[in-house]
C-alpha positions as CSV (number, residue, x, y, z in Angstrom):
1,X,85.0,61.5,82.5
2,X,85.0,65.2,81.6
3,X,82.6,66.5,78.9
4,X,85.4,67.4,76.6
5,X,86.9,63.9,76.9
6,X,83.5,62.4,76.2
7,X,83.1,64.6,73.1
8,X,86.5,63.7,71.8
9,X,86.0,60.0,72.5
10,X,82.8,60.2,70.4
11,X,84.7,61.7,67.5
12,X,87.4,59.2,67.7
13,X,84.9,56.3,67.8
14,X,83.4,57.6,64.5
15,X,86.7,57.7,62.6
16,X,87.9,54.8,60.4
17,X,91.2,53.2,61.3
18,X,93.0,54.9,58.4
19,X,92.2,58.4,59.8
20,X,93.1,57.3,63.3
21,X,96.6,56.3,61.9
22,X,96.9,59.8,60.6
23,X,96.0,61.3,64.1
24,X,98.3,59.0,66.0
25,X,101.5,61.2,65.6
26,X,99.6,64.2,66.7
27,X,98.3,62.6,69.8
28,X,101.8,61.2,70.5
29,X,103.3,64.7,70.4
30,X,100.5,66.1,72.6
31,X,101.1,63.4,75.2
32,X,104.9,63.3,75.1
33,X,105.5,67.0,74.7
34,X,103.1,68.9,76.9
35,X,102.1,72.3,75.6
36,X,103.6,75.3,77.2
37,X,100.9,77.9,77.7
38,X,102.2,81.4,78.3
39,X,99.7,83.2,80.6
40,X,101.7,86.4,81.1
41,X,101.0,88.7,78.2
42,X,103.1,91.7,77.4
43,X,101.5,95.1,77.2
44,X,102.1,95.0,73.4
45,X,100.3,91.7,73.1
46,X,97.4,92.9,75.3
47,X,97.1,96.0,73.0
48,X,97.0,93.8,69.9
49,X,94.3,91.7,71.4
50,X,92.3,94.8,72.3
51,X,92.6,96.2,68.8
52,X,91.5,92.9,67.3
53,X,88.4,92.8,69.5
54,X,87.5,96.4,68.5
55,X,87.9,95.5,64.8
56,X,85.7,92.5,65.3
57,X,83.1,94.5,67.0
58,X,83.1,97.1,64.2
59,X,83.3,94.4,61.5
60,X,86.4,96.0,60.0
61,X,88.7,92.9,60.4
62,X,90.2,91.0,57.5
63,X,88.7,87.5,57.3
64,X,91.2,84.6,57.6
65,X,90.3,83.4,54.1
66,X,91.8,86.6,52.7
67,X,95.0,86.6,54.7
68,X,96.8,83.9,52.7
């Protein structure tokens, strides 16, 4: 079993049944509807990522807690 599977199994084993019932629909969606991961970024998307990395390096980004 892969390390990530082992880690997730450990978390699942620690949860009470009530919380597992809440997670069941999420797992069902993940299993029944595989995620589509887009690997080809547009030049605009690459530029946005580059700018974000520069802001993070400078410490001039807006924290997520202040976004909403």
